[in-house]
C-alpha positions in Angstrom: 80.4 104.8 87.7 83.7 104.5 85.8 86.3 101.8 86.2 89.7 102.3 84.7 93.0 100.4 84.6 94.5 102.4 87.5 94.4 100.8 90.9 93.7 104.2 92.4 90.5 104.3 90.3 89.2 101.0 91.5 86.0 101.7 93.4 85.9 101.3 97.2 82.7 99.2 97.1 83.5 96.6 94.4 80.3 94.7 94.9 78.5 98.0 94.6 80.0 98.5 91.2 78.9 95.1 89.9 76.0 94.3 87.7 74.0 91.0 87.4 75.8 88.4 85.4 74.7 88.1 81.7 74.5 85.2 79.3 77.4 84.0 77.2 75.8 85.3 74.0 75.2 88.8 75.6 78.8 88.8 76.8 80.2 88.0 73.4 78.1 90.7 71.8 79.5 93.2 74.4 83.0 92.0 73.9 82.7 92.6 70.1 81.5 96.2 70.7 84.3 96.8 73.3 86.9 95.5 70.8 85.5 98.1 68.3 86.2 100.9 70.9 82.8 101.1 72.6 83.8 102.3 76.2 80.3 101.7 77.6 80.3 98.1 76.4 83.8 97.6 78.0 82.6 99.0 81.3 79.5 96.9 81.3 81.6 93.8 80.5 83.8 94.6 83.5 80.9 95.3 85.9 79.0 92.1 84.9 82.1 90.0 85.7 83.2 91.6 89.0 81.3 89.1 91.2 83.0 86.2 89.4 86.4 87.9 89.9 85.8 88.6 93.6 84.5 85.0 94.2 87.7 83.6 92.5 89.9 86.1 94.5 88.8 84.5 97.8 91.0 81.5 96.8 94.0 83.8 97.5 92.9 85.2 100.9 95.4 84.8 103.7 98.6 84.7 101.7 100.2 88.0 102.7 97.9 90.6 101.2 94.8 91.9 103.0 91.5 90.8 101.6 90.8 94.3 100.2 94.2 94.3 98.4 93.4 90.8 96.9 90.0 92.1 95.7 91.5 95.1 94.1 94.2 93.1 92.4 91.5 90.7 91.1 89.5 93.6 89.5 92.7 94.9 87.9 93.4 91.4 86.5 89.8 91.3 85.3 90.2 94.6 83.5 93.4 93.5 81.8 91.8 90.2 80.7 88.9 92.1 79.1 91.3 94.3 77.3 93.1 91.2 75.9 89.9 89.2 75.3 89.4 87.6 71.9 85.7 87.2 71.4 86.2 85.1 68.2 87.3 82.1 70.3 83.8 81.8 71.8 85.0 81.4 75.4 83.7 83.4 78.5 85.7 86.3 79.9 86.2 84.7 83.3 88.0 81.8 81.7 90.8 84.1 80.6 90.4 86.4 83.6 91.4 83.7 86.1 94.9 83.6 84.6 95.2 87.4 84.7 93.8 87.6 88.2 96.3 85.1 89.5 99.2 86.9 87.8 98.2 90.2 89.4 97.8 88.7 92.9 101.1 86.7 92.6 103.0 89.7 91.4 101.5 91.9 94.2 102.4 89.3 96.8 106.0 89.3 95.6 106.2 93.1 95.7 104.7 93.3 99.2 106.7 93.2 102.4 104.4 90.7 104.0 106.0 87.5 102.8 109.4 86.2 101.7 109.9 86.9 98.0 109.3 83.8 95.9 109.6 83.1 92.2 106.1 83.4 90.6 106.2 79.6 89.8 107.1 78.8 93.5 104.4 81.1 94.9 101.8 79.5 92.6 102.8 76.1 94.1 102.3 77.5 97.6 98.8 78.9 96.6 97.9 75.5 95.1 99.0 73.6 98.2 97.0 76.0 100.5 93.9 75.7 98.3 94.2 71.9 98.5 94.5 72.1 102.3 91.2 73.9 102.6 89.5 70.8 101.1 91.0 68.3 103.6 88.5 67.9 106.4 89.8 64.8 108.1 92.2 64.8 111.0 95.6 63.6 110.1 99.3 63.7 111.1 101.8 65.8 109.2 103.1 62.9 107.2 99.5 61.9 106.2 98.8 65.5 105.3 101.8 65.7 103.1 100.9 62.4 101.5 97.4 63.6 100.8 98.6 67.0 99.4 101.1 65.2 97.2 98.3 63.1 95.7 96.0 66.1 95.2 98.6 68.5 93.7 101.0 66.1 92.0 104.0 67.7 93.8 106.8 65.7 95.3 106.5 65.2 99.1 109.9 66.7 99.7 109.0 69.8 97.7 105.7 70.2 99.7 107.7 70.0 103.0 110.0 72.8 101.7 107.1 74.9 100.7 105.5 74.4 104.1 108.3 76.4 105.6 107.9 79.3 103.2 104.1 79.6 103.0 103.0 81.2 106.3 102.3 84.9 105.9 103.2 87.5 108.6 100.2 89.1 110.2 99.8 92.7 111.0 97.5 94.0 113.8 96.4 96.7 111.4 95.1 94.2 108.9 91.3 94.0 108.4 89.5 91.1 109.9 87.2 91.0 106.8 84.2 91.7 109.0 82.7 95.1 109.8 84.2 98.1 107.9 87.3 99.5 109.7 87.5 96.4 112.0 91.2 95.3 112.4 92.8 92.5 114.3 93.9 95.0 116.9 90.3 96.3 117.5 89.3 92.6 118.1 91.6 92.3 121.1 89.3 92.6 124.2 89.9 95.4 126.6 89.4 93.6 130.0 90.3 96.7 132.0 87.1 98.6 131.0 84.7 95.6 131.3 81.4 96.3 133.1 80.4 93.8 135.8 78.0 92.2 133.4 80.6 91.9 130.7 83.1 90.4 133.3 80.5 87.8 134.2 80.0 86.9 130.6 83.7 86.7 130.1 84.1 84.2 132.9 81.2 82.1 131.5 82.9 82.1 128.1 86.2 81.1 129.7 84.6 78.2 131.5 82.9 77.1 128.3 86.2 77.4 126.4 88.1 75.3 128.9 85.3 72.7 128.9 85.4 72.4 125.1 89.2 72.4 125.0 89.0 69.1 126.8 87.0 67.7 123.9 89.7 68.4 121.3 92.3 65.9 120.2 95.3 66.0 122.5 97.6 67.7 119.9 94.8 70.2 119.1 94.4 71.2 122.7 98.1 71.5 123.3 98.7 73.7 120.3 95.7 76.0 121.2 96.9 76.3 124.8 100.5 77.0 123.8 99.4 79.5 121.1 97.3 81.5 123.5 99.1 80.9 126.8 96.2 78.9 128.4 96.2 76.5 131.3 99.7 75.4 132.2 101.4 77.6 129.6 102.2 81.0 131.2 102.8 82.9 128.0 101.8 82.5 124.3 104.2 80.6 121.9 104.7 81.4 118.3 104.0 78.8 115.6 107.7 78.3 115.1 108.3 77.8 118.8 105.5 75.3 119.0 106.8 73.5 115.9 110.3 73.2 117.4 108.9 71.8 120.8 106.6 69.3 119.0 109.1 68.4 116.3 106.6 69.5 113.6 106.7 72.1 110.9 105.1 75.6 111.3 102.7 74.8 108.5 101.4 71.6 110.2 101.0 73.5 113.5 99.0 76.2 111.6 96.9 73.4 110.0 96.1 71.8 113.3 95.4 75.3 114.9 92.8 76.1 112.1 91.2 72.7 112.5 90.9 73.1 116.3 89.5 76.7 116.0 86.9 75.5 113.6 85.8 72.8 116.1 85.7 75.3 119.0 83.7 77.8 116.9 81.0 75.1 116.3 81.0 74.0 120.0 80.8 77.6 121.3 78.1 79.0 119.0 75.7 81.1 121.0 78.2 82.0 123.7 79.3 85.3 122.1 78.5 88.3 124.3 
C-alpha cells in the first residue's frame, strides 16, 4: 500500500494503512534509511505514525472541516514532517509532526468555505480556546467560563470574548456524523411520516423520557435546549445567535451550555434508543 504527498493518494481507510507503533530506536534507524533515499523505510515510518497523527487530529474536530478532511490533512502533515525530519536530533517523528499537522489543518480551514477566514495566528488561538473548553467539566456562567479560559490559555479576557464570536463553524447537513460510513446529519433526521405503529410507540416513550429529564437540567440548560429544538412552549427552533440575543449571552456560551446539557441528557437517556 503506497502513501504519497498528494491528498488524492491518501488512502480511504487511514487506520487500515497504519502499522503498529515502533520503538524510538527503530524509528530513528528507519529515519536514517529514509533520509538516504530508502522509499520502503519512508513508507514504514509514515504508516507506523498514522495512529498518532489521527489521535492528535481529533483535537481539531468540529472547527469547520469534516472529520474525514481533518484526518486527511493530518496524514499530509505527517508526511511533510517525515520528509523534513532530522534524525540526528534524537527526537521522535510525532514531536515534529504535531507542528506540521496543525499547519495543514489551519491552512485548510482558512481555505474552506465553512468558516470566516482568520489569520493563522488567530485561528490557532480559537483552536487552543476550544481545546481548553473541552477540559472544563464544571457548570459555570459565561463570565466564569471566560475567567477560567483566560487562566488556562494565558489570553486576555477581552480577546477571548472576541474570539468567541468568531469560533463557531457553520454546519452542513451533508457533513458526516463520524458514525457509520455514509451517515450524514441529514440521514440522522427521523422520518416520522413512515414510522410503524411500534416505532411510533417507542418515539412517544422517548419523548416522555426526554421531557422528564429536561426538568432535571439547570434552568438555563433546559431553556437553551427547548429553544434550540422548538420544544415545550417554544413553537419553532431558534438559532444559537437568536438564543444569545434573547438571553444576553454570546453564541459561544450558548453553544457551551448546549453541549453540556446534551451530555447530561445522553447519560440520563442511555438505554432508551430504539
